[in-house]
Every structure is written in C-alpha cells, then in structure tokens.
N, C-alpha and C positions, 0 to 999 in steps of 0.2 A: 199393721206389719208383718209381711211374711216372716218367719219362722226362720227360712231357707234363706230369705237372701237380707239377712244382719252378719252383723261379720262376727268373727271368733276368736279370739286371741288362746293361743295357747302359752298360760301363765300359771306353770308352778308353785305351789305354795313354799312362800315365804320366798323365788327369783326372783329376778327379773324379768320381764314378760322374754317370750323367745322368740314370737314369729304373730302374725295378726296377718287372717286371710278375711278376704272378704265378703265370703258369702259362707255357705254351710254345706255346697253341693263343692264333689272332688271328683276325680277321673282314676278308677279303679285305676290295679297293674291289669297290663290283656296281655300275655306271650305270643309278639311275631312269628317267631323262624324264623326273622331274616335276616340274621347276623352272620357272617363270615370270616371263620376263626374267631372270633367273638367281636366281634369288631359291629360300630354302628353305621348303617348301612342308607341309602338316597331313602330307604324306605320309610327307616326312624326319622329323617326328615320331616319328609312328608306325614307321616303317623303326626307328627310330636303337635306340627307349624298349627293343624286343623282340629286337636284337641284342644290345646291351648288357647284357641279362638270359639270355643265350644260357648264361653258362660260358667264354667265352673270356675272355683278360684283357687284351688292343687289339680296337678297333676304330678300323678304317679304312672313314673317308668319303671318299667317291664320288672320281673324276677331277672336279675341282671349275678351271672352264676362272679362268683368270689374264688373261686380254678377254675380253671380248662376243666376239669371232671367235675366240676361241681355244678357244671352244665342244662337240663333237661335235656335236651335235642343241640345233635355239632351248631343248627343253626341260632342257638340262643345266646343272646346277647350277654358279655364277658363286659369284667372290670377289673384283672390279674396283676397286669402290668400298662410300662409304658402308653406299648404303641394303640393296646384297645382305651388305655383315659385317654389320647387325645383323638382320635374317632368318637368315643363319643360326645367327650367333650367340643370340638369340632361340632359334634350336628345338633347336637344338643343351642350351642349360641347364635348356630344360625339359624336355628325354627323358636328364639328364644327373642332376636331384632324381628318377626312375624308375627310379635305377638304381643297385646298388654302389658305395659310391664308392670300392673299390678301382678299378672300371676302366680304364682309361688309353685316348684317343682321337687317335686321329693322322687328319690331314688329307692325302689324295693329290692334290697341285698341279700340274695339266695344261693343256698347249695342243696343241687337236688337226692341226694343222698345216693338210695336205695332206686330211686324214681332215675336217676340220673341215664344218658347211653338212649334213652329212646328218639324213637321215628316220631316225628310230626303230626299232628292230627291226624293234616288228609292224608296220612301215608300208615295207620295204623294205630298209630300211638303205642304199638310196646317195643319193648328191650331189641332191641339192633348190638350186633356182635362187631369189633374189628375192622374185619372182612369191607361192611360197612358204615363205615367212619367212629365207631361210638367206642367202649372202654368200657373194662369191668366193676362199674361201680361197688361206691360205699355205703355203710350204716352201719345202725347199733347194734344191732346182730345179722346172724348170719339168714335172712330172713328175704326170701324173694317178695316183692308185692303180689306178683301171681304167682298161686301155685303151680310147676313148672316149667317155672321161669330160672336162669342161671341163677342158683345165689349173688346177691353182693360180698365184700369179704368186711367182716366184722372190722370196725376201727379199735385198736390197741392206743393206748396214751399220747403215742407221738403223733398219731391223726388226729388226738383231741388239741394237740396245742398246735397242731400246724392249721385246722381248720377256724380254730377261736386268732389265729395271729390273720390269718388270710382274711375273716371278715374287717378286721380290724384295718388294714391295709388296705382293702377298698374302702371303706370309710373315707379316708384321707385321701383317695384317690376323687374320692366323689366331691368328698368337701372344694378338692380343690381344681376343678371345673364349675361350683357357685353351682350347687344345688340348695337349698332351702333346708331340705327336711331327710331323716335318711328311716324308712323303715329296713324291718326286719320279716323276713319271711318262716314264717313259724305255724304254718300252715298248708292244707293240702296235699297229704302226704309225703314234705319235702322232707331234707335229712332233721331242722329245730322241731319240726314234729313228727317224725320220728320216736325221737329222744323222750316225748314226751307222752307218745299211745302205748299203753299196755301190747297193744298189736303188733306193731315193729319193733320194741323193744323188750328184750326177754333175760341183758346183761345180768348178771348175776353178783358186780362189783360196784362198787358206789356210787354208778350212773345208772341203778336198772331197780326194777319190785319196786318199793315205797312212791308213793307222787313226788318227797321231798328228792328220794334220787333220782327220780326221772324230767324232774325243771333242771338239775345241778347242770349241766350242760348248756343246753339254752339261758341260764342265766349270766352263765362264765361268759359268753358269743356275750350277751349286751351289754353284759361289765365290763369287757374288750373295747367295745365300738365304743361304749361313754364315755373311757376314756380318752378316747380320741375325736369325739363330737361334743362342744359345746350347745349346741343347738336346737333344734327339736329330734328328739328319735323314737321310734311308736315299732310297733310289732303286729302285724299278724296274725293270728290265732284260727286254727280252727277248733270253734267251741264243742262242739261233737263230731265222735268216729261215726260214728249212726250204724253201729252193730253192739252185741251184745261183748260185754266186758272189755270194751272199746272206751278212749278219754271220752269221759262227762263233763259235762258245763258245770257242772260244781268243781271240779277238778282246776278247770280254765280258769273262775274264778279266784280259786285262791296260787294260781301261778298269775294271774294280773296284779293281787296282789302282791305280792315278792315284786313284778316287775317293778310298783310305784315306790315301792322301796330304793329301788334301786336307782330310780330318777326318771322315770317309763314318761313322753308324756302321752301317749294314747297309745289308745287297743283299736286294733281294725279287725271286727267280727265274725267269719266266716264259716264254713265248716268242709269234712269232708275230706276224701281225697287219699284215705290211710290204708281204706279194703275195699277189693275190688267187687266183697259182699257187702257193701255198706245201701243200707235203705233211704234216701234225700227224697223225703214231700216235696212235689214241683209245683209248689201252690208259690201265691206270691205273701213277700215278707215271711217268708219261712225261718230270717233269721231271727227277724226284729226280737225275739225273745231273748233271745239268745246276749245280744249287743246289752237289752233295760237288764241281765241280771250281772251278767260283768260289770255296767256300770258303776251298778247298787253294790254289790260286795267290794269294788277296788279301788271308788271315788275315782275313777280315772277316767276322763271322754274316753267314750266309744267311738268306732265311725261304723251304721247300723250299713250293709250293703246284701246285694243276693232277692234277684224278682221282685225289686220295686221299681219300674216302669212310668208311674202318671205323676208328675208334681202334687194331686192333693196327698199319694199316699207319703211322699215326702213330707209334704207338712206334716200329716197327721203324726209321725213318729218324733219330728223334732215336738211340735206342741203337746203332747204327750210327754215329755222327759224322759222316749226310752232309749236315747240317742240323742250326740250332741251337735256330729255332721251324720251327709247321704254321701256313698259312690253308689256311680254308677259305673258300667264300663262297657254290655256289648250296645247297649241301648244308646250309650254314643257312639258306637260305629252303623249302628240306623238311622241315628238321628244325629249327624256332626253337631247342629245345633240346638242340643234339648236345652239348654241354661235357659235361650234367647227366650225357648218357648214354657218355659215354668216362668220364666221374670214376668212373660205378659200375662201368664194363668192366673199371676198370683199375684199381680203388683207391683214385685222386683224389680230396680236395676242391675243391668251388668254392662261391659267397657267391651266395646267393639270398633272394631276398626272402621274407621271413618269412610270407605271404601263401600263401603256394605251396607251404612247407614241406610240407602235408598230404597234396601230389600225391604223393609218394616212394611207388611198392611196398617190402615187407621189405629185397628185394635191393637196396637206393639209399637207404634212409638214413643211410647214414654219408658221403653225397658233401658233407652241408653239416656238416663236426664234426663228428658225435655226436649233433648234433640230434637228436630225435624230439619229435611233438604228441602229446597223446594227445586221443582222442575225450569231448568234453564230447554 
C-alpha cells in the first residue's frame, strides 16, 4: 500500500488521539493577498473549495494576521475581531459544504513582524508607507528587513504581551468557526522567526542573545495558544536562514525539542525568509534533510515541504522515514487534482465528489475505492 495514502493520526504520548487524517498529503498555506480589511472574500471561497477537492487530507489556510498590523500586506487575511471571524467562518462553511466531509482544515495564525506593511508580490513586495495603505511594522529589534528601508519599531514588553494575547484570541476565534487544527507561523522571516534568528533579533534583554533567550517569546506564544487549544497545534519553522551566522538546523531542532515539551503536535519544516542575502538552492527536495534532522532530534512528527512535485518523490520521503507527512503548495495551484493523479500513480484512494467520477480515465478508475460510473 502506498505510504502517501495511509492514514495518519495525531496522537501525543499518553494522550487521547486528537485528529485522524485519511492520508499523508497536505495543502500547504499559500497567501492570496485577496482580503479587504482582513476579511475573507469570494476569492477565498473559490480557492478553498478547489483545494478541498484536491485529494489532500488537510488544507492549511494561508497566514492569517492576529492583528491588523500583523498582516504581511493590506490584502492579507485576518482573524482579530468579530467581523473578520464572521467573514472567514462564513466563507469556510460554504467551501466545506462543497467538499468531501473527511477533509480537515487547519489555519496558520501569523504576525508578519518587520515584514508587515508590504506590497503584494506582483506589486514589488517591498515595504509601503501609510500613504499607500501601510503602517510602521514592529519587530524584535530596530533592524529593517532590507538595508535602506525604514526601520521597524523595536517591541517593548507591553507589545510582547499584546501579541501573545492576540495569538490566543485568534486561536479562540479559529476554533469557534470550526477549524480542526491550528498552525503557528514561525518561518519565512515573520515575527516568531525574527525572534529565533540572530539576524533579526539583536536584543540585549531576556528575549535576545542566546538561543534560550531567542526561543523565549515564540515558546510563550505557543504556550498562550496551547492553553486555549485542546486539539492539534503545530508550528511551521524555517530550519535555516541560509546566511552566515544565521539560524541553523541544529538550533531549530533544539527549539522543536522545547515545543514537544509544551505539547506540540507537529513541525512543518521550511526554510529562509529572514535575510535578503539568503542563498537558497533551487533543487528538488532541498528541505527534506531538515525535516529528517528535526524529526530524529525532537521525536515530533514532521511535515516535509519544498519543491516536492512528483508522487514518487513524496512516496520516497515517507518510505525512507524522513518525514511523516508531505505538503505541497504551488503544485496544487498548477494541478488542483494533484492528489487524484498521485493516487492513480501510487495505487491509493481518495474521496471525490460524485459529479466528477465520470472524468477518470480507465487507468485511474480505482482511486475512488473501485467506484465506476456507466454511460447512459
């Protein structure tokens, strides 16, 4: 039987199992920059409905700001008040009605930190000012993401408290609208990653300097969210900054060990994003070794992601024990039924809406559990 299409259960040691997935294939979070004042839109309804019918067992909703200033761009999704909660909940409920009921939904809660107030990627992606709908971002230190940009405001202790509370409150809202899992964004140069990285964090207080100090705030945020989240709670990390004197995979493995002690369910292993000097190799599976290292050192389940584009690649990663689950992002945009094609190639099964059963070629007839539809 295909490894990719075996079920997976989030079952912490000594605790009741929290969630079962029908397979090991996950849709990674992808920012759409299509919200207005943080509110989910018809674009999100269409986007989610499409991906919920992809054959993956879980969809992770894009980075969702826990405060207005925590958004990456003015067009990013938010979950900080009743209005944003209602909009997201309404769109998600409609999307789920049009999808197999076994597909789970996770939401990635985020604060962009010093990378907030940016333009959308197709508009250059650089810092924008209040005259363009932006704001002054905050960060662990008054160090800009790109030399020459305006500096972010260094966070004080009250700021730290406010952000901790914002994450916890957003988690409560997420659970109220019925998500099955929550992921905290500690990757790609955003706030929690900024605290972990010596590139962005040059504080001289208890939140900067040593790895123990740099982990302190991300762990506090995790604990604040765990206190209000009885179900699955994971973290996405950047395992390497890809620059000299930056965050290392070994340090992130220590962070993962600490997360395990705080009852974390999984680590979603990506990399990069904190420095414009990063040198990331553009080659298939380039982050899988990080997932393997963190899995082995922390004993936490890991999700591998990054230039995994072929079913055979995903199958090999799982067969080798390098990760427990596989996430794809842009591959699903290019091929929204990637999971169906993978099931056909690997001999797996998925759920699909009966309206689409007739589309399958003879070579893929078994992917819906042997169902076949005759022509009338």
